[in-house]
C-alpha positions, 0 to 999 in steps of 0.5 A: 843650185850648188853642184855636188862635189862628190857622189858620196862621203866618208861614212856612207856605204857602198853595196854591190849586189851579188852577181849570181843567184845566192851570192850575197851582197858586198858592203863596204863603208866609205872611209875616204873620197879620193879624187873629184867627179867624174873620176872619184874613187873611195878608200873603203873597209869591207864587211870582212874587215880589210881595206882597199881603194874601190872604183865604183862600177855600175853594180854599185849602189851608194846608201847615205849615212844617216848622220855624217861626221862633222 
């Protein structure tokens, strides 16, 4: 069996649950995967439009895109 090279791919979403009651989730689209497991990070575009490099924590969930770019 082939081992995954990355936990996520460009086009996937990262969802971070709100930390307090009533706080909305934050959502970002992965634009680029930087680095390799177990130290990969992502260049993302957040739902408010700004871009950053994100190092995922235990509060992040990756939602796979239904169709990845070729």
